[in-house]
C-alpha positions in Angstrom: 4.4 -4.4 -8.1 7.8 -2.9 -7.7 8.3 0.5 -6.1 9.9 3.1 -8.4 10.6 6.2 -6.3 13.4 7.3 -8.6 11.2 7.6 -11.6 12.0 10.7 -13.7 8.3 11.3 -14.1 8.0 11.8 -10.3 7.4 15.4 -9.6 8.4 16.7 -6.1 10.7 13.9 -5.1 10.6 15.3 -1.5 7.0 14.1 -1.2 6.2 11.7 -4.0 2.6 11.0 -4.5 1.4 7.4 -5.4 -0.4 6.8 -8.7 -3.6 6.1 -6.9 -4.6 6.2 -3.2 -6.1 2.7 -3.4 -2.9 1.4 -5.1 -0.9 3.0 -2.2 -3.1 1.3 0.4 -2.9 -2.0 -1.5 0.9 -1.9 -1.6 1.4 -0.8 1.9 -1.5 -2.3 3.8 -2.6 -5.2 1.6 -0.9 -8.0 3.5 -1.5 -6.3 6.9 -5.2 -5.8 6.2 -5.7 -9.4 5.0 -3.8 -10.8 8.0 -5.8 -8.5 10.4 -9.1 -9.5 8.9 -8.2 -13.1 9.0 -7.1 -12.9 12.6 -10.4 -11.2 13.6 -12.5 -13.7 11.7 -10.7 -16.6 13.4 -10.9 -14.9 16.9 -14.7 -14.2 16.6 -15.6 -17.3 14.7 
């Protein structure tokens, strides 16, 4: 999913809000979370 911060539909460009909170977390922390969980699973296996 590509980020489109210059979308004309974006209101308040100073602090643009994501379409959905879960979508924001998925795009920002998706890879980090999966890597973190995998690391913990391996460490405490």
